[in-house]
C-alpha positions in Angstrom: 105.0 136.1 133.3 101.6 135.8 131.4 99.3 132.9 131.0 96.2 132.0 129.2 94.2 129.0 128.6 92.1 127.5 125.7 89.1 124.6 125.9 89.6 121.7 123.2 87.5 118.4 122.6 89.2 115.6 121.3 87.2 113.3 119.1 87.8 109.5 119.4 88.2 107.9 115.9 86.2 104.8 117.4 84.2 105.6 120.5 85.8 104.1 123.6 84.2 101.8 125.6 84.5 101.3 129.1 82.4 100.2 132.2 81.0 103.7 132.8 79.5 104.0 129.2 80.6 104.5 125.8 83.2 107.8 125.0 82.7 110.2 122.1 84.7 112.9 122.9 87.3 114.2 125.5 87.4 117.6 126.9 90.5 119.1 127.7 92.2 122.3 128.4 95.5 123.8 127.5 97.1 126.2 129.4 100.0 128.1 127.9 102.7 130.5 129.8 104.7 133.2 128.9 107.8 135.3 129.5 109.1 137.7 127.4 111.3 135.5 125.7 109.9 132.0 125.9 106.5 129.8 126.0 105.5 127.0 127.9 102.7 124.9 127.0 100.5 122.3 129.1 97.4 120.2 129.3 94.9 120.4 132.3 93.7 116.9 131.4 90.5 117.0 133.1 88.4 114.2 132.9 84.6 114.5 133.3 82.8 111.9 135.6 86.1 110.7 137.1 88.4 113.7 137.7 88.5 114.6 141.4 88.4 118.4 140.3 85.1 118.2 137.5 83.0 120.9 139.1 81.2 124.3 138.1 84.0 126.3 139.1 86.8 124.4 137.0 86.9 127.0 135.1 87.0 130.0 137.3 89.9 128.3 139.2 91.8 127.8 135.5 91.4 131.8 135.4 92.6 132.5 138.9 95.8 130.6 138.0 96.3 132.7 134.8 95.6 136.1 137.4 98.0 134.6 139.7 100.9 133.1 137.8 103.1 135.0 139.2 103.1 133.3 142.7 105.3 131.2 144.4 104.8 127.0 143.3 104.1 126.1 146.4 101.5 129.1 147.4 99.9 127.9 143.9 99.9 124.0 144.8 98.1 124.9 148.0 95.2 126.9 146.0 95.4 124.0 143.7 96.1 120.6 145.5 91.9 120.1 145.2 92.2 120.7 141.3 94.8 117.8 140.4 94.6 118.5 136.3 95.0 122.0 136.7 98.1 122.0 138.9 99.0 119.2 136.0 98.8 121.6 133.4 100.6 124.2 135.6 103.4 122.1 136.0 104.3 121.2 132.6 103.9 124.0 131.2 106.6 125.6 133.8 108.8 122.8 133.0 108.3 123.3 129.1 108.9 127.0 129.8 112.4 126.2 131.7 113.5 123.6 128.8 112.0 124.6 125.4 111.0 122.6 122.3 109.1 119.7 123.1 110.9 119.1 126.9 109.4 118.5 130.1 112.1 115.8 131.4 115.6 115.9 129.7 116.8 112.3 129.6 118.3 109.8 127.4 114.4 109.0 126.5 114.2 112.1 124.7 117.8 111.8 123.1 116.2 109.2 121.3 118.7 106.5 123.2 116.4 104.2 125.0 112.5 103.8 125.4 109.7 102.8 127.2 108.0 99.5 127.4 104.1 99.9 127.6 101.1 97.5 127.3 98.4 97.2 124.7 95.3 98.3 125.8 92.1 96.8 124.8 88.9 98.7 124.3 85.5 97.4 125.9 83.2 96.1 123.0 81.7 92.9 121.3 83.3 89.9 121.0 84.9 90.5 117.5 85.9 93.8 118.3 88.0 92.7 121.6 89.3 89.9 119.5 90.7 92.0 116.2 92.1 94.3 118.7 94.0 91.5 120.4 95.3 90.0 117.6 96.5 93.5 116.4 98.7 93.9 119.4 99.9 90.3 119.3 101.0 90.8 115.5 103.0 94.4 116.4 104.7 92.4 119.0 103.2 93.1 122.4 104.0 91.2 125.2 101.9 92.7 127.7 98.3 93.2 127.1 95.6 94.9 129.4 91.6 94.3 128.6 89.0 96.5 129.9 86.3 94.3 131.7 83.3 94.4 133.5 80.3 95.0 130.5 79.9 91.0 129.7 82.2 89.1 132.2 81.3 85.5 130.6 82.2 86.9 127.1 85.3 88.5 128.7 86.3 85.5 130.8 85.9 83.3 127.7 88.4 85.7 125.7 90.7 85.7 128.5 90.6 81.4 128.5 91.3 81.6 124.9 94.3 83.7 125.1 95.9 81.6 128.0 95.3 78.5 125.8 97.2 79.8 123.0 100.1 81.8 125.3 101.6 81.2 128.4 102.3 83.7 131.6 105.9 83.4 130.2 105.2 84.4 126.9 101.8 87.3 127.4 101.4 89.0 130.4 97.9 89.7 131.0 95.9 92.5 133.2 92.6 93.5 133.3 90.8 96.8 134.6 87.5 96.5 135.9 86.8 100.1 136.9 84.9 99.1 139.9 82.5 97.3 137.8 82.0 94.1 140.4 80.0 94.1 143.5 82.3 92.7 146.8 80.3 89.3 146.2 81.2 88.9 142.3 84.5 90.0 143.1 85.8 87.2 145.1 84.2 84.8 142.1 86.2 86.9 139.4 89.5 86.7 141.5 89.8 83.2 141.6 88.8 83.0 137.7 91.7 85.2 136.9 93.8 83.5 139.3 93.2 80.0 137.1 94.4 82.1 134.0 97.4 83.6 135.5 96.3 86.8 134.9 99.1 89.6 136.3 96.6 92.1 138.0 93.5 93.0 138.3 93.1 97.2 138.7 90.0 98.2 140.8 87.6 95.1 141.2 85.2 97.1 143.3 84.0 100.4 143.3 86.3 103.0 145.0 85.5 104.2 148.6 84.6 100.9 150.3 88.3 100.5 152.2 87.3 97.9 154.4 85.8 95.8 151.8 89.1 96.3 149.3 91.3 95.6 152.4 89.6 92.2 153.0 89.7 91.6 149.3 93.5 92.6 148.9 94.3 90.4 152.1 93.2 87.2 150.9 93.1 88.2 146.4 94.4 85.2 144.7 95.2 87.7 141.8 96.9 90.9 142.6 95.0 94.0 143.0 95.6 97.4 141.8 94.0 100.4 143.4 93.5 103.0 140.5 90.1 105.1 141.5 90.7 104.6 144.8 93.6 106.9 144.5 91.4 110.0 143.1 90.4 112.9 145.5 93.2 111.7 148.5 95.4 114.9 148.3 97.2 114.9 151.8 100.2 112.9 152.5 98.7 111.3 155.9 95.3 110.3 154.3 97.5 109.2 151.7 99.2 106.9 153.8 96.2 105.8 156.1 94.7 104.5 153.1 97.7 102.6 151.6 98.0 100.8 155.2 94.2 100.1 155.5 93.9 98.2 152.2 97.4 97.1 151.6 97.3 96.5 147.9 99.8 94.7 145.7 100.2 98.0 143.2 99.1 101.1 142.9 98.2 103.1 139.6 99.3 106.3 139.1 97.6 108.7 136.8 99.3 111.8 136.9 96.1 114.3 135.5 93.7 112.4 138.6 96.2 112.2 141.5 98.0 115.9 141.8 100.4 115.6 138.7 104.1 114.8 138.9 104.1 116.2 142.6 101.4 113.8 143.8 103.0 110.9 141.9 106.1 111.5 143.3 104.5 111.5 147.3 102.5 108.4 146.1 105.4 106.3 145.0 107.5 107.6 148.1 104.8 106.4 150.4 104.1 102.9 148.0 107.7 101.8 148.3 107.9 102.4 152.2 105.0 100.2 152.4 106.7 97.8 149.9 103.8 98.5 147.3 104.7 98.6 143.6 103.2 100.6 141.4 103.3 102.1 137.7 102.0 104.6 135.4 98.9 105.1 133.1 97.8 107.7 131.1 94.0 108.9 131.1 93.1 110.2 127.7 95.5 113.1 127.7 96.0 114.9 124.2 99.7 114.5 122.7 100.6 117.4 124.8 99.9 115.6 128.2 101.1 112.1 126.7 104.4 113.9 126.0 105.0 115.3 129.5 103.7 111.7 131.0 106.3 109.9 129.0 109.1 111.9 129.6 108.1 111.8 133.3 107.8 108.2 133.5 111.4 107.6 132.0 112.9 109.3 134.9 111.1 107.1 137.7 112.7 104.1 136.0 110.2 101.6 136.9 111.1 98.5 134.8 107.3 97.1 134.4 105.5 97.7 131.0 103.6 100.9 131.5 100.1 101.7 130.9 100.7 104.9 128.7 98.9 105.6 125.5 100.2 106.6 122.0 98.2 109.6 121.1 96.6 107.8 118.1 93.0 107.5 119.6 91.9 110.8 118.3 90.9 112.4 114.8 92.2 115.9 115.9 94.9 115.5 118.3 97.9 117.7 118.6 101.3 117.1 117.0 102.8 113.9 118.3 106.2 113.2 119.3 106.2 109.8 120.4 106.7 106.9 118.1 105.8 103.4 118.6 107.3 100.2 117.7 106.1 97.1 118.6 106.0 97.7 122.5 108.6 100.5 122.8 107.6 104.2 122.7 110.6 106.2 121.2 110.5 110.1 121.9 110.6 111.8 118.2 111.5 114.8 117.3 
């Protein structure tokens, strides 16, 4: 067994606005493994500034993996559990090596018999830009839209108000993602304003790491709260269970590249369901390689909520796309 990797920089077609700033490019790493007959490919989807494993020795650990690719998966996991995006790339590469072609999780989805319903993502920007994106998603037939908020709440609130005036909750599900943009005091006000508009949920209203404050919000919130960044960096099952028990959120958001790949997601899902906490899966600016694998995995989990999967259309220099979006339905294509 042999392995090698290379760095790749994805360039945005249009800078992506988030509460953390504007993104112009996304660095990622592609891992290839091979035996004497076949090759498997995966993406170690590092997210600078957000990934738990964004550290100086990242490439050193990737080199270690390539030199030790022959070790057992359990032994590799013990070494890589604090490098979730590297483990994620390893999982993909080994699954692709096993199944061949563009396959990671063969299913009815990869046989092109069924689709995955996704939400339409609205990026931050000026009011006109956000309204243009929203109209485009509505024209495409999306029934669930997710808006990034936290840059200019007054304008964002007005947009949400206008949307809800036009479309009832039965016609359009609205989700928002704050990326921890609000203070504890602001969050209480925003949560009520969102409830008045029948907003489905808000992701990470305050910054991660403040379990007591987040627990207070989740206990009394009029708008369901979904934990996102809160999950990053928690690798042990006991700590995961402790966090869920302490905060008791309404939802958790699973990003495989940030929470320990498919193995990490499986563990989070099992613990969440034991506590009657719901969940869905979201991509995190992966290239088409990682996105393809996440979509295939997502279908196997049989969650009927709209998922937060990308479509590969954000970048000018992406890899070949094996996903086909028709309205709000994501299909696999050869």
